[in-house]
TORZAVEX-157585 format. One record per residue (C-alpha): residue number from 1; residue in three letters; x negated, y negated, z negated. Coordinates in pm, 1 decimal, padded with zeros to 6 digits. Each point is the difference from the previous one (the first is absolute). Layout:
+-------+-------+----------+----------+----------+
: setor : vexmi :        X :        Y :        Z :
+-------+-------+----------+----------+----------+
:   NUM :   ALA :        X :        Y :        Z :
...
+-------+-------+----------+----------+----------+
***
This chain:
+-------+-------+----------+----------+----------+
: setor : vexmi :        X :        Y :        Z :
+-------+-------+----------+----------+----------+
:     1 :   MET :  01624.7 :  06844.8 : -19211.4 :
:     2 :   THR :  00267.0 : -00142.6 : -00262.4 :
:     3 :   GLU :  00031.1 : -00380.5 : -00033.6 :
:     4 :   GLU : -00204.8 : -00018.6 : -00339.9 :
:     5 :   GLU : -00288.9 :  00142.4 :  00162.5 :
:     6 :   ARG :  00029.0 : -00240.7 :  00274.6 :
:     7 :   GLU :  00002.0 : -00275.9 : -00239.5 :
:     8 :   ARG : -00265.2 :  00135.1 : -00206.9 :
:     9 :   PRO : -00260.1 : -00218.6 : -00098.4 :
:    10 :   VAL : -00374.2 :  00101.8 :  00104.6 :
:    11 :   THR : -00194.5 :  00089.2 : -00306.5 :
:    12 :   ILE : -00345.3 : -00141.3 : -00003.3 :
:    13 :   LEU : -00275.7 :  00273.3 : -00086.5 :
:    14 :   ILE : -00313.9 : -00174.8 : -00185.8 :
:    15 :   ALA : -00290.7 :  00245.3 :  00045.5 :
:    16 :   GLU : -00273.4 : -00181.7 : -00246.5 :
:    17 :   ASP : -00210.9 :  00125.8 : -00242.3 :
:    18 :   ASP : -00044.8 : -00331.8 : -00133.8 :
:    19 :   ASP :  00287.9 : -00089.3 : -00318.8 :
:    20 :   GLY : -00077.1 : -00387.0 :  00000.4 :
:    21 :   HIS :  00025.1 :  00015.7 :  00415.0 :
:    22 :   ALA :  00340.4 :  00252.1 : -00033.1 :
:    23 :   ARG :  00123.7 : -00275.7 : -00256.6 :
:    24 :   LEU : -00087.6 : -00312.7 :  00239.3 :
:    25 :   ILE :  00181.3 :  00163.5 :  00320.4 :
:    26 :   ALA :  00281.7 :  00051.0 : -00212.3 :
:    27 :   GLU :  00046.9 : -00337.7 : -00155.3 :
:    28 :   HIS : -00102.2 : -00214.8 :  00297.5 :
:    29 :   PHE :  00312.5 :  00238.7 :  00183.6 :
:    30 :   SER :  00205.8 : -00121.4 : -00233.9 :
:    31 :   ASP : -00101.6 : -00363.2 : -00003.5 :
:    32 :   ALA :  00058.3 :  00019.3 :  00408.9 :
:    33 :   GLY :  00349.2 :  00131.7 : -00069.8 :
:    34 :   VAL : -00073.2 :  00345.8 :  00106.4 :
:    35 :   THR :  00258.5 :  00241.8 : -00189.3 :
:    36 :   ASN : -00109.2 :  00333.3 :  00166.2 :
:    37 :   PRO : -00050.2 :  00287.6 : -00218.2 :
:    38 :   LEU : -00363.8 :  00056.8 : -00065.5 :
:    39 :   LEU : -00191.3 :  00281.0 : -00104.4 :
:    40 :   ARG : -00325.8 :  00003.7 : -00070.6 :
:    41 :   LEU : -00249.1 :  00350.9 :  00058.0 :
:    42 :   ARG : -00319.1 : -00041.0 : -00143.8 :
:    43 :   ASP : -00238.9 :  00169.0 :  00235.6 :
:    44 :   GLY : -00041.4 :  00139.5 :  00349.3 :
:    45 :   LEU :  00114.0 :  00349.2 : -00153.5 :
:    46 :   GLU :  00269.8 : -00126.0 : -00124.7 :
:    47 :   ALA :  00124.8 : -00163.3 :  00305.4 :
:    48 :   LEU : -00044.8 :  00253.9 :  00193.8 :
:    49 :   ASN :  00184.6 :  00313.5 : -00257.2 :
:    50 :   PHE :  00286.1 : -00302.8 :  00029.1 :
:    51 :   PHE :  00038.2 :  00093.9 :  00343.0 :
:    52 :   MET : -00172.7 :  00327.0 :  00032.0 :
:    53 :   GLY :  00112.7 :  00205.0 : -00288.5 :
:    54 :   GLY : -00250.5 :  00120.1 : -00285.6 :
:    55 :   GLY : -00101.9 : -00162.9 : -00338.5 :
:    56 :   ASN :  00259.9 : -00091.1 : -00265.4 :
:    57 :   GLY :  00108.6 : -00342.8 :  00105.8 :
:    58 :   PRO :  00242.4 : -00171.3 :  00215.5 :
:    59 :   ARG :  00185.0 :  00124.9 :  00325.8 :
:    60 :   ALA :  00115.5 : -00149.0 :  00309.7 :
:    61 :   GLU :  00378.2 :  00038.7 :  00084.9 :
:    62 :   ALA :  00066.4 :  00168.7 :  00331.7 :
:    63 :   GLY :  00222.0 : -00307.3 :  00168.9 :
:    64 :   ALA : -00138.6 : -00323.3 : -00197.6 :
:    65 :   PRO : -00194.1 : -00277.0 :  00134.6 :
:    66 :   TYR : -00353.1 : -00048.2 : -00103.4 :
:    67 :   LEU : -00278.5 : -00293.9 :  00029.6 :
:    68 :   LEU : -00366.2 :  00118.5 : -00130.7 :
:    69 :   LEU : -00253.1 : -00248.6 : -00110.9 :
:    70 :   LEU : -00318.4 :  00180.7 :  00009.6 :
:    71 :   ASP : -00373.4 : -00088.2 : -00179.0 :
:    72 :   ILE : -00272.7 :  00155.4 :  00171.8 :
:    73 :   LYS : -00222.7 :  00020.9 : -00313.7 :
:    74 :   MET :  00147.3 :  00241.3 : -00216.4 :
:    75 :   PRO : -00176.0 :  00331.2 : -00241.7 :
:    76 :   GLY :  00046.0 :  00280.3 :  00139.8 :
:    77 :   LEU :  00193.8 : -00022.7 :  00334.7 :
:    78 :   ASP : -00074.4 : -00327.8 :  00159.4 :
:    79 :   GLY :  00283.7 : -00200.3 :  00216.3 :
:    80 :   ILE : -00176.4 :  00078.8 :  00352.1 :
:    81 :   GLU :  00064.0 :  00347.2 : -00055.0 :
:    82 :   VAL :  00373.4 : -00027.1 : -00122.5 :
:    83 :   LEU :  00069.6 : -00202.0 :  00298.8 :
:    84 :   ARG : -00146.7 :  00237.5 :  00193.2 :
:    85 :   ARG :  00146.9 :  00315.9 : -00111.6 :
:    86 :   LEU :  00357.6 : -00172.9 : -00045.6 :
:    87 :   LYS : -00021.0 : -00145.0 :  00442.1 :
:    88 :   GLY : -00135.9 :  00367.4 :  00050.5 :
:    89 :   ASP :  00315.6 :  00153.4 : -00130.7 :
:    90 :   PRO :  00345.9 : -00075.5 :  00251.9 :
:    91 :   ARG :  00180.2 : -00030.2 : -00292.0 :
:    92 :   TYR : -00146.9 : -00330.9 : -00061.4 :
:    93 :   ALA : -00133.2 : -00126.0 :  00281.8 :
:    94 :   THR :  00214.4 : -00277.1 : -00001.1 :
:    95 :   LEU : -00034.6 : -00071.8 : -00356.7 :
:    96 :   PRO : -00092.0 : -00382.6 : -00013.4 :
:    97 :   ILE : -00332.6 : -00001.6 : -00188.7 :
:    98 :   ILE : -00177.6 : -00352.1 : -00065.3 :
:    99 :   MET : -00345.7 :  00007.1 : -00192.2 :
:   100 :   LEU : -00026.1 : -00242.6 : -00229.9 :
:   101 :   THR : -00373.8 :  00012.4 : -00155.9 :
:   102 :   THR : -00265.0 : -00196.5 : -00102.0 :
:   103 :   THR : -00229.8 :  00113.6 :  00280.4 :
:   104 :   ASP : -00037.5 : -00241.6 :  00294.7 :
:   105 :   ASP : -00273.4 :  00278.0 :  00120.6 :
:   106 :   PRO :  00058.5 : -00018.1 :  00382.7 :
:   107 :   ARG : -00080.4 :  00380.7 :  00024.9 :
:   108 :   ASP :  00301.4 :  00062.2 : -00254.0 :
:   109 :   VAL :  00238.1 : -00202.8 :  00190.4 :
:   110 :   GLU : -00107.1 :  00164.7 :  00326.0 :
:   111 :   ALA :  00069.5 :  00319.6 : -00171.0 :
:   112 :   CYS :  00295.7 : -00068.8 : -00140.0 :
:   113 :   TYR :  00179.4 : -00136.0 :  00341.6 :
:   114 :   ARG : -00144.1 :  00304.8 :  00189.6 :
:   115 :   ALA :  00156.0 :  00205.2 : -00237.1 :
:   116 :   GLY :  00357.9 : -00168.9 :  00024.8 :
:   117 :   CYS :  00029.4 : -00236.5 : -00235.6 :
:   118 :   ASN :  00235.8 : -00262.8 :  00062.2 :
:   119 :   ASN : -00187.1 : -00302.6 : -00169.6 :
:   120 :   TYR : -00307.4 : -00068.4 : -00168.2 :
:   121 :   LEU :  00053.9 : -00254.8 : -00276.1 :
:   122 :   THR : -00314.1 : -00095.7 : -00204.9 :
:   123 :   LYS :  00065.8 : -00082.5 : -00361.0 :
:   124 :   PRO : -00173.1 : -00352.0 : -00077.9 :
:   125 :   VAL : -00193.3 : -00033.2 : -00331.8 :
:   126 :   ALA :  00157.9 : -00306.2 : -00105.8 :
:   127 :   PHE :  00328.3 :  00018.6 : -00159.3 :
:   128 :   ALA :  00151.9 : -00227.8 :  00185.7 :
:   129 :   GLN : -00077.2 :  00139.8 :  00320.2 :
:   130 :   PHE :  00087.0 :  00329.3 : -00071.8 :
:   131 :   ALA :  00370.1 : -00139.1 : -00097.5 :
:   132 :   GLU :  00024.7 : -00178.4 :  00314.6 :
:   133 :   VAL : -00094.8 :  00339.1 :  00166.5 :
:   134 :   VAL :  00249.4 :  00199.2 : -00182.2 :
:   135 :   LYS :  00280.5 : -00276.2 :  00034.0 :
:   136 :   ARG : -00054.3 :  00022.7 :  00402.6 :
:   137 :   LEU :  00012.0 :  00380.2 :  00005.3 :
:   138 :   GLY :  00339.5 : -00049.8 : -00233.5 :
:   139 :   LEU :  00114.3 : -00166.2 :  00280.0 :
:   140 :   PHE : -00100.6 :  00231.8 :  00242.4 :
:   141 :   ILE :  00158.9 :  00318.0 : -00201.4 :
:   142 :   SER :  00327.8 : -00268.8 : -00045.1 :
:   143 :   ILE :  00083.7 : -00005.5 :  00408.6 :
:   144 :   VAL : -00158.6 :  00332.7 :  00140.4 :
:   145 :   LYS :  00211.2 :  00345.0 :  00021.4 :
:   146 :   VAL : -00228.6 :  00321.8 : -00088.1 :
:   147 :   ALA :  00059.0 :  00314.2 :  00158.5 :
:   148 :   ARG :  00154.5 :  00285.0 : -00283.9 :
:   149 :   LEU : -00171.6 :  00296.2 : -00032.7 :
:   150 :   PRO :  00127.0 :  00292.2 :  00173.8 :
:   151 :   GLY :  00299.5 :  00199.5 : -00195.1 :
:   152 :   GLU : -00044.6 :  00360.8 : -00130.3 :
+-------+-------+----------+----------+----------+
***
C-alpha cells in the first residue's frame, strides 16, 4: 500500500432517498468540521450497486476506505436488505455501516444489529436534535480508522 493510499480520507457514503435529509446531513458534517469526501447514494439499489456492480451509478474503488450511513426506509431495496447483503459478502463484512434512520421500532433496531450494523442512530424530528446527532457522528468519524476495501 502506498503512502497516498494510507493517507486517503474515509469517504462517507450517505444512502438516503430524502433530498432534505441528505442535504441536512451534509451541512451538519460541514458545520461540525468534518472534511471527508461525501457521496450520496439515492436509494438501496444504488448503494448496493456501488459495491457489487450493476446500474449506471458510481462505483467503489478497490483499496479505498468507506463508511456507509444507511437509511432503512427507502423505495425498492430497503436499508436492512442492503445491510444483509453487504455484511453477508466476505469482501464487505468489515465495511462500517451506521444505520441513520427515522424509525426507532425495536424490531428494526434488532434486525439491523443481527445483520451486522456497527451502530444505529435515530434521526430526531426536531432540527436541533438532528444537528446534534450528526455533529456527534462527525466527531466519531474524525477519530475512527476504517478498513479499506479489498484490492483487485
